[in-house]
MIDOSE-1310 file (N, C-alpha, C; in nm, 2 decimals, decimal comma, always signed):
residues 115
xxxx	+7,46/+1,97/-4,38/+7,34/+2,04/-4,36/+7,23/+1,94/-4,31; +7,11/+1,99/-4,30/+7,00/+1,92/-4,25/+6,96/+1,81/-4,34; +7,01/+1,81/-4,45/+6,96/+1,70/-4,56/+7,01/+1,59/-4,52; +7,15/+1,60/-4,48/+7,22/+1,48/-4,44/+7,18/+1,42/-4,32
xxxx	+7,13/+1,52/-4,21/+7,08/+1,46/-4,09/+6,93/+1,38/-4,12; +6,87/+1,42/-4,21/+6,75/+1,34/-4,25/+6,79/+1,21/-4,31; +6,88/+1,21/-4,39/+6,93/+1,10/-4,47/+6,98/+0,99/-4,37; +7,06/+1,02/-4,27/+7,12/+0,94/-4,15/+7,01/+0,88/-4,10
xxxx	+6,90/+0,97/-4,04/+6,79/+0,90/-3,97/+6,71/+0,81/-4,05; +6,70/+0,84/-4,17/+6,63/+0,74/-4,26/+6,71/+0,62/-4,27; +6,82/+0,62/-4,27/+6,90/+0,50/-4,28/+6,89/+0,41/-4,15; +6,88/+0,48/-4,03/+6,86/+0,42/-3,90/+6,71/+0,36/-3,90
xxxx	+6,63/+0,43/-3,95/+6,47/+0,38/-3,94/+6,44/+0,28/-4,04; +6,52/+0,27/-4,15/+6,49/+0,19/-4,28/+6,45/+0,04/-4,24; +6,50/+0,00/-4,15/+6,49/-0,14/-4,10/+6,35/-0,18/-4,04; +6,30/-0,07/-3,96/+6,19/-0,10/-3,88/+6,06/-0,01/-3,88
xxxx	+6,10/+0,10/-3,96/+5,99/+0,20/-3,99/+6,00/+0,27/-4,11; +5,96/+0,18/-4,21/+5,98/+0,23/-4,36/+5,90/+0,34/-4,39; +5,78/+0,35/-4,34/+5,71/+0,49/-4,37/+5,78/+0,60/-4,34; +5,85/+0,61/-4,20/+5,91/+0,71/-4,15/+6,04/+0,75/-4,23
xxxx	+6,11/+0,62/-4,27/+6,23/+0,63/-4,35/+6,20/+0,70/-4,48; +6,10/+0,67/-4,56/+6,07/+0,73/-4,67/+6,05/+0,87/-4,68; +5,97/+0,92/-4,55/+5,95/+1,06/-4,54/+6,08/+1,13/-4,52; +6,16/+1,08/-4,44/+6,30/+1,14/-4,40/+6,38/+1,15/-4,54
xxxx	+6,37/+1,04/-4,61/+6,47/+1,05/-4,75/+6,41/+1,15/-4,83; +6,28/+1,17/-4,84/+6,21/+1,27/-4,93/+6,26/+1,40/-4,88; +6,26/+1,42/-4,76/+6,31/+1,56/-4,69/+6,45/+1,58/-4,72; +6,52/+1,46/-4,71/+6,68/+1,50/-4,73/+6,70/+1,54/-4,87
xxxx	+6,64/+1,47/-4,96/+6,65/+1,50/-5,10/+6,62/+1,65/-5,15; +6,49/+1,68/-5,07/+6,43/+1,82/-5,08/+6,52/+1,91/-5,03; +6,61/+1,91/-4,91/+6,69/+1,98/-4,88/+6,83/+1,98/-4,93; +6,86/+1,88/-4,99/+6,98/+1,87/-5,07/+7,09/+1,78/-4,97
xxxx	+7,16/+1,70/-5,05/+7,26/+1,63/-4,99/+7,40/+1,67/-5,06; +7,51/+1,67/-4,99/+7,62/+1,75/-5,02/+7,72/+1,67/-5,12; +7,69/+1,55/-5,16/+7,76/+1,48/-5,26/+7,68/+1,38/-5,34; +7,71/+1,36/-5,48/+7,64/+1,28/-5,57/+7,63/+1,15/-5,52
xxxx	+7,73/+1,09/-5,44/+7,72/+0,97/-5,39/+7,62/+0,94/-5,29; +7,60/+1,05/-5,21/+7,49/+1,03/-5,10/+7,35/+1,06/-5,18; +7,33/+1,13/-5,27/+7,21/+1,14/-5,35/+7,18/+1,01/-5,41; +7,28/+0,94/-5,46/+7,26/+0,80/-5,50/+7,20/+0,70/-5,41
xxxx	+7,28/+0,70/-5,29/+7,23/+0,61/-5,20/+7,09/+0,65/-5,13; +7,07/+0,78/-5,13/+6,94/+0,80/-5,09/+6,82/+0,76/-5,18; +6,85/+0,77/-5,31/+6,77/+0,74/-5,42/+6,73/+0,58/-5,41; +6,86/+0,53/-5,41/+6,86/+0,37/-5,40/+6,79/+0,30/-5,29
xxxx	+6,81/+0,37/-5,16/+6,73/+0,32/-5,05/+6,58/+0,35/-5,09; +6,53/+0,47/-5,13/+6,40/+0,49/-5,16/+6,34/+0,38/-5,24; +6,42/+0,34/-5,35/+6,36/+0,24/-5,42/+6,35/+0,11/-5,35; +6,46/+0,09/-5,28/+6,46/-0,04/-5,20/+6,35/-0,07/-5,10
xxxx	+6,31/+0,07/-5,03/+6,20/+0,05/-4,94/+6,07/+0,03/-5,02; +6,05/+0,10/-5,14/+5,93/+0,09/-5,22/+5,92/-0,05/-5,25; +6,02/-0,12/-5,28/+6,03/-0,27/-5,33/+5,96/-0,34/-5,22; +6,03/-0,33/-5,09/+6,02/-0,37/-4,96/+5,85/-0,39/-4,95
xxxx	+5,80/-0,27/-4,97/+5,66/-0,25/-4,94/+5,56/-0,31/-5,05; +5,63/-0,38/-5,14/+5,54/-0,46/-5,23/+5,49/-0,36/-5,35; +5,54/-0,24/-5,36/+5,49/-0,16/-5,46/+5,59/-0,16/-5,58; +5,57/-0,29/-5,64/+5,67/-0,33/-5,74/+5,68/-0,24/-5,87
xxxx	+5,58/-0,19/-5,93/+5,56/-0,10/-6,05/+5,64/+0,01/-6,01; +5,61/+0,07/-5,88/+5,70/+0,19/-5,86/+5,83/+0,18/-5,83; +5,86/+0,06/-5,76/+6,00/+0,03/-5,75/+6,08/+0,02/-5,85; +6,01/-0,06/-5,98/+6,07/-0,09/-6,11/+6,13/+0,06/-6,19
xxxx	+5,99/+0,15/-6,18/+6,03/+0,27/-6,24/+6,15/+0,36/-6,17; +6,13/+0,35/-6,03/+6,25/+0,42/-5,96/+6,38/+0,35/-5,97; +6,40/+0,22/-6,01/+6,53/+0,17/-6,04/+6,55/+0,22/-6,18; +6,48/+0,21/-6,25/+6,51/+0,23/-6,40/+6,54/+0,37/-6,43
xxxx	+6,48/+0,45/-6,34/+6,50/+0,60/-6,37/+6,64/+0,63/-6,31; +6,66/+0,56/-6,21/+6,80/+0,59/-6,14/+6,90/+0,54/-6,23; +6,89/+0,43/-6,27/+6,99/+0,37/-6,38/+7,02/+0,47/-6,49; +6,93/+0,53/-6,55/+6,94/+0,63/-6,65/+7,01/+0,77/-6,61
xxxx	+7,01/+0,80/-6,48/+7,08/+0,94/-6,46/+7,22/+0,94/-6,49; +7,25/+1,07/-6,54/+7,39/+1,09/-6,57/+7,45/+1,18/-6,48; +7,37/+1,23/-6,35/+7,44/+1,33/-6,26/+7,49/+1,26/-6,13; +7,49/+1,13/-6,12/+7,53/+1,06/-5,99/+7,66/+0,99/-6,02
xxxx	+7,73/+1,00/-6,13/+7,86/+0,94/-6,14/+7,85/+0,78/-6,11; +7,75/+0,72/-6,18/+7,73/+0,58/-6,19/+7,83/+0,51/-6,27; +7,89/+0,40/-6,19/+7,94/+0,29/-6,29/+7,88/+0,22/-6,37; +7,93/+0,16/-6,47/+7,84/+0,06/-6,55/+7,82/-0,04/-6,46
xxxx	+7,89/-0,10/-6,36/+7,82/-0,19/-6,26/+7,71/-0,15/-6,18; +7,72/-0,04/-6,14/+7,61/+0,03/-6,07/+7,48/+0,03/-6,17; +7,49/+0,07/-6,28/+7,39/+0,09/-6,36/+7,33/-0,05/-6,41; +7,41/-0,16/-6,43/+7,37/-0,28/-6,45/+7,29/-0,36/-6,32
xxxx	+7,34/-0,32/-6,20/+7,27/-0,36/-6,07/+7,13/-0,30/-6,07; +7,12/-0,16/-6,09/+6,99/-0,11/-6,09/+6,90/-0,15/-6,19; +6,95/-0,20/-6,31/+6,84/-0,24/-6,41/+6,82/-0,38/-6,37; +6,89/-0,44/-6,32/+6,85/-0,59/-6,26/+6,75/-0,58/-6,15
xxxx	+6,76/-0,49/-6,06/+6,66/-0,47/-5,97/+6,53/-0,42/-6,03; +6,52/-0,34/-6,13/+6,44/-0,28/-6,21/+6,34/-0,42/-6,28; +6,42/-0,49/-6,32/+6,36/-0,63/-6,38/+6,32/-0,71/-6,27; +6,38/-0,73/-6,16/+6,32/-0,80/-6,05/+6,19/-0,75/-6,01
xxxx	+6,18/-0,62/-5,98/+6,05/-0,56/-5,95/+5,93/-0,58/-6,04; +5,97/-0,57/-6,18/+5,88/-0,59/-6,29/+5,84/-0,76/-6,28; +5,92/-0,85/-6,26/+5,88/-0,97/-6,25/+5,78/-1,01/-6,13; +5,81/-0,96/-6,00/+5,72/-0,97/-5,88/+5,62/-0,90/-5,91
xxxx	+5,59/-0,77/-5,96/+5,49/-0,71/-6,01/+5,40/-0,77/-6,11; +5,45/-0,84/-6,21/+5,37/-0,91/-6,31/+5,31/-1,04/-6,26; +5,34/-1,07/-6,14/+5,29/-1,21/-6,09/+5,18/-1,18/-5,96; +5,18/-1,03/-5,94/+5,10/-1,03/-5,83/+5,14/-1,08/-5,71
xxxx	+5,24/-1,10/-5,67/+5,31/-1,18/-5,55/+5,36/-1,07/-5,45; +5,36/-1,11/-5,33/+5,46/-1,03/-5,23/+5,57/-1,09/-5,20; +5,66/-1,03/-5,14/+5,78/-1,10/-5,11/+5,76/-1,20/-4,99; +5,66/-1,19/-4,93/+5,63/-1,29/-4,81/+5,58/-1,43/-4,88
xxxx	+5,51/-1,40/-5,01/+5,47/-1,54/-5,07/+5,59/-1,62/-5,13; +5,68/-1,55/-5,16/+5,79/-1,62/-5,21/+5,90/-1,65/-5,12; +5,89/-1,61/-4,99/+6,03/-1,64/-4,90/+6,01/-1,79/-4,86; +6,10/-1,86/-4,85/+6,10/-1,97/-4,78/+6,05/-2,00/-4,66
xxxx	+6,00/-2,11/-4,61/+5,93/-2,12/-4,47/+6,02/-2,09/-4,37; +6,00/-2,02/-4,27/+6,08/-2,03/-4,16/+6,12/-2,14/-4,09; +6,25/-2,14/-4,05/+6,29/-2,26/-4,00/+6,21/-2,34/-3,90; +6,15/-2,25/-3,80/+6,07/-2,32/-3,69/+5,94/-2,38/-3,76
xxxx	+5,90/-2,33/-3,88/+5,80/-2,39/-3,95/+5,80/-2,50/-4,01; +5,94/-2,55/-4,04/+5,96/-2,68/-4,11/+5,95/-2,78/-4,02; +5,90/-2,90/-4,07/+5,90/-3,02/-3,99/+6,04/-3,08/-3,99; +6,07/-3,12/-3,86/+6,22/-3,20/-3,86/+6,21/-3,30/-3,95
xxx	+6,34/-3,35/-3,97/+6,35/-3,45/-4,07/+6,31/-3,58/-4,01; +6,24/-3,68/-4,08/+6,19/-3,79/-4,01/+6,09/-3,80/-3,97; +6,00/-3,69/-3,98/+5,86/-3,69/-3,91/+5,76/-3,68/-4,03
């Protein structure tokens, strides 16, 4: 169905156009996805994009809510991973830091050894 088309477009756009990808994911979920594993991946991608945007409190809530769902066939490992991402988002949110602030310097910005 059309939900799947929106999901696939969102995956394609997620690396370069997060706002568009978020809108496409919302539309995919609204229209419905044909399998619980696709709903899980769409919701996980929404949370990941929210995290990447620096909206850490919203990302933490999304990951925690996803970990608590019983309708997606989550394994114990998947639940554990989602809870870890929720903790990670709370950690960043509690420090008021962006991912840019915590990234190592780009290789070209590092001084060569011996200078």
